[in-house]
N, C-alpha and C positions, 0 to 999 in steps of 0.2 A: 146661896147665890154666888159664893166665891169661885166655885169650880166653873160656873157658866161665864163669869166675868173673865176668867183666864182663858177660856176657849174662844170668847167672842172678841177679845181685843187686848191691848196693853202688852205687858211683857209676857213672852211665851218661851218656855224652855226649849232647847234645841230639839228634843224628842217630839215636841208638840207642834212644831212650826207648821206642819201640813194641815192642821186643824182648820186654819184660816182658808186654805186653798180648797178644802173639800166639803165644808159645811157652811151653809148660809146662816144668817142670824136666826131665822125662824126655827131651823133644825136645832140650833144650839139652845134656844129658849125652851124647847120641848123637853130637854134633858131633866130628869128628876120629877116630871109632872105627871107621868102616866103610871098606872098600876099595871105591872107586867102580866101577872097571872100565868107565869110560866114554870111554876114549881115542878109540875109533873113532867113537862118537856125537859126541863133542866136535868131532872133526875134520870130520865131515859136516854138523854143525848148530851153528855158532857162535851164541850166544844174545845177546851184548851188543854194542852199539856206543856209544862214548863220545866226546863232544866236550868236551875239558877247556879251558875258556876262562879268561881272566884274572879274571873275577868269578864266573861261573856254570859249573857242570858239568852237561852234559846227558847222560842215559843212556837209550838205547833197548833195550828188552828184547823179543825175539821169543819168544812163547809158542806152541809148536806145538799144534794142536788134533787133528791126525791121527796121534796116537801109535799105533803098531802094537802088537799083542798082545805081541810079543817085547820091544819097548821098555818096554812097561808092566810086564812081568815083571822087566826089569833095573832099573827105576827104583827107587832106594833112597829111604828115608824123608828123607834129607838133601836130595835134589833136590826132592821134593814140598814140603818145608818152605820151601826157597828160592822156589819158584814161588808158593806160597800167600802168603808174606811180601810179595812184590813186586806181586802182582795183586789182593790183597784189601783193600788200604788205599790211601787217597789222601794220607795224611801219615805221615811217619816222624820222630817227635819234633817239634821246633819248626822245623827248617830243611830237611828233606827233603820233597818233594811229588811225587806222581804226578798228572799232568794227565789225569784220567779222561775229561774231555770230548774229549780229543784221540785217545783209543784208536782204533786202526784194526783192524777185524775182517776176516776172510776175505781176508787178504793172502797171496799165494804167493811164497815165496822158495826158489829152487833145488829146485822140485818139492814143497815142503812148505807146508802151509797153516796159518795161525794168526793170532794177534793181535800187533800192535805196541803196547807200553806205553811211555809217555813220562814220564820221571822227571827231576827237577832238584834240585840242592842247591848251596849256595855252595861255590866251590872252596876256600875257607878251611877247610871241613870235610872236606877230603880225608883227613886223618889218621883222622877218625872213620869215614868210609866204609871205609877199609881195615881198621879194627878190626872193623866189621860183617862185612866179607867174610871175615875170618879166623874170627870167631865162628860164622858160618854154615857153615863148611867149604867155602866156594865154590872154594877152590884145588884141592880134590880132584876137582872136576868140570870146571873150566875151567882150561886151562893157558895160554891165550893170549886176551887181550882186544884187540879192534881199537879204536884210539883216534886222534883227531885233535885239532887245536888245540895251542897252545903247551905246555899242561900234559902232553901226551903225551911231551914231551921232559923237562920239569921234574920229573915224578913217576915217570919210568921206573924209577929206582933204587929208589924207595919200594915200588912194586908188586913188584919182584923180591925185595927184602930182607924185606918184611913179609908178603907172601902168596904168594910164589914164583910169580908170574904174569909172563908176558912181555907187552909191549905191542907189537902189530903196528901201526905208525905209518903213517898215510896223509896225503897232502897235503890241507891244510885247504880250499883252494878247489876242488880236484877233488871231494872229498867233499861240499861244499856244493852244487855243480851237480847231481851225481848224485842227492843226497837230494831236492832240489827237484823234479826231473823225475819221479822214482819216486813221490813222494808225491802230486803233482798227478795223475799217471796213475791212482792208486788211490783218489782221493778227488775226485769231481766237484764238491764244494763248496769245494775248497781255495782257489781264487783269488777275490778280491773287490775292489771299489772303494767309495769313499764318494760317494754321490750328494748334491748340495747341500752340499759340504764347507765352503762359505763361512758357513753357518749351523750352528754347532756343536750347537745344541740340536735342529735339525730334520733334520740329515744322517742318511742311512741306509746300511747295508751292502747292497750288491747283488752278486750272484754274477757273475763274469766267466768267460767261456769261454776257457780258456788252452791248449786242445788244439792250437793252432797258435802256439807261443810265440815263434818266432824272427823277427827279432832282438829282444833286449831289454837294457836296462841293469839290472844287479843291484846293489843297494846293501845291504850287509850291515852292520848296525849293532849291534856288540856293545860291548865296552869301548872299542874304537876303531872306525873305519869303513873299509871297503874297497868300492871301486866297480869293477865288472867289466862289460865288454861281452860279450854271449853271442850268438853267431850260429849255434850248433849244438851238439849234445850233446857234442862234443869240440873245439869251436871257440870258445874264450873266453880272455880275458886281463884282467889287472888293469890298469886305466887311471888310477886315482886313489885317493885316500883321505885321511883326516885323523885326527889323534890326539884330536880333539875328539868324543867319542862318548858312549855310555852310562856309561862309567867316569867321564868328566869330569862329567856331570850328577850322578851319585850323590855323587862326591867333593865337588863344590862345594856340593851341598845339605847334606851332612853338616857342612861347615864353617860354612855360612851360617845354618842352621836347627837344627842339633843333632839331626837325624833320624838313624835307625840303619839303615834298610832301604830298598831301592828302592820297595817298596810304600808305605812311609810317605812317601817323597819325592813319589811320584806323587799320593798322596791330598792332600798339602799343596798341590801344584801345581794340582790340580783346584779348589780353593777359593780360589785367589789371583787377582790381577790384575797382569799385567806392566806395564800402562800407568802404574802408580804407581812403577815402578822405571826403565823405559826412557825415553829421550828420543825423542819421535815427530816426524815431519815437521812436524806442525802446531805443535809446540813451538818450532820454528825459524822456519817461514815463516808461522805464523798460520793455516794451512789447507793445502789441497792445493798441491803444486808441480806445476802444470799443464803447464809447458813440458816436463817429462820424464815426465809421467804418474804421478807419485808421490802416492798418496792420503795425506791428512793423518794417518790412523791407522797409517801404516806406521812400523815402528821405524827410526829414523835412527841411534841409538846405543844399543846394548845396555847397560843399567845406567848410562845417561847422566845420570839424575837423582840418582845416589847421591853426587855430589860436593857435594851440598847437605846441611848438617847437619840442617835442618828436614825434608828429605824422608827422610833416613835414620831420623829419630826417628818418623816417621809410618807407615813400611811395616811389614807383618807378615811373619811366617815364610812364610805362604802366598803372599804377593806375591813374596818372594825366590825361592821354589821355582818359581813359575810363570814368572818372568823368566829363571830358569836354564834351564828346559825350552824355552822359546821361543828363547832364544839358541842353544842347541845344535841344536835342530830347524831353525831358519832357516839355520844354517851348512851342515848336511847337505843341506837342500833346495837351496841355492844351488849347491853343488858337483855334486849330481845333475843339476840343470837344465843347467849348463854342459857336463857330460859328454854328456848326451843330445843337446845341440845340436851339439857337435863331431863326434859319431858318427853324426848324422843318424838317430837312432832315437827313435821317438815313444812307447815304453812303458817305464816305470821301475818295477821291482819292488823293494819295500822288505821286508827280512827282518831277523831278529835279535831278541834278547830285550829290547833297548831298547824295542821296540813292545809287549811284553807288558804287559797291564793299562794301556795308555797310548793311549787314543783321541784324546787331545788332540794328540799329535804326528802320529798318522796323518792326522787331519783338517787339520792345518796343512800337512802335506806335500802332501796331495791338493789343497788350495786353492792352495798356492804353484805347483805344477806346472801346474795349469790357468790360473791368473791370469796368470802371468808369461810363459807360452808362448802366451797368447791362445787357449787351447783346443786347442793342437796336441799337448800332452804329457798322458799319462794315468798317474797314480799307482796302482799295484796293490799288493795286500797278500796274504799267505798265512796260513792259519789256524795252521799249525804253527811259524810264526815262527822260533824259535831252534834247532829240533831237526834241521834238515836235514843238518848236518855229521855228526851221530851216525848218522842213517839212512844216509847215503852211505858212511861208512866200514864200517858193518856189511855193506852190500851188496857193496862192493869186496872185503872179507875173505872173503866167502861165494862169490865167483866169479859173482855174479848180474849184474854190470855188463858189458855189451857195447856197442860203438859202435852207434848207431842203434836201440837196443832200446826207446826210449821213444816215447810218444805214438802208440800204435796205436789201432785202432777200439774196443778194450775200455777206454774211459775211465771206466766206472762199475763196475769189477770189485769194488770194496769201498767201505766207507764209514767215515768218522770219526764216532763217536757224538757227538751233541751239537753238531756244527759246522754245523748248518743255517743258511744265510744267509737272513735275512728280507728 
């Protein structure tokens, strides 16, 4: 009865606040009372894929649209409540969000057609997520959830103890690649680049045809960074990486500015000027360093001005956030460019939730790839950014993945609503 009491009233964790708004008392009282009888359906139609990262958890939910009359008769109220809860709202309390603009309709998985919904919440809220799963009676319908990321190991015991669910764990990089290829196949607006990236105010997103993708360098920027070379759907390997990623950016911004969230850190960075914090080439040479082709406004030393008390006194929180973002982004770009050069590959695809609501970094990466390679490297980006691991493990668990099954002629079989590239 404890889970129902939490859902029905009293103290509600942030991630669960919407329960009161969407479920009446009668619905909540039904949780845990019905025998689902969905074991067969659960085996033939897994619904969820999770990528449990160090900072953010990504959840992909497949909502079938072609439910048969027999299945409709079997569908209990508890399942309808779960489906309605997940698909009819874009926010779950203060920390859970469904990215409605990324929803993919008319997607076929294992002969079933439906929609993919994309949901994210801080991994620190995993306890509240499990409370929600228990309150909604989810464990009666789903006995196994496919998961990837480090959290698939870290939280395995919690899933078992709290909601009696098993985690079917899949390799993080395998899931990432499969998710990218599947998503691009089903959304012809998935891949894009930034035109005129050197001018942040005038640069524009342009669609890029990624139907013939190989080879490419893949840079996955989450809490940390992994760099892969991809030469085919089953031919890829990790070639580099760095611990300085999105987690570093957020951690340093919290220390330096007192911000609390990634969104707040990005907003501060948008309004700041790193040149008040960093030491530039012109600060050392008085202008360009022409012998080596280094322009005067190039960063020579990140945070290099902060050894001066006067400089420290004059900078703002916004300047510090912008300098932190530029520092992390420049480091990622440098590693990506060297990897592309070593592998002799001219396309670099950047993914990961570090790029969410973060056009500054995307444009910096696009400009750096183009400028330092003298136009031989192209930086590419994907609309679904950090969700590919969750998509990939869902497909693998569902038996949808087969070698060579991607990038056929049906490259526009479905669409992601709201992801039109202008």
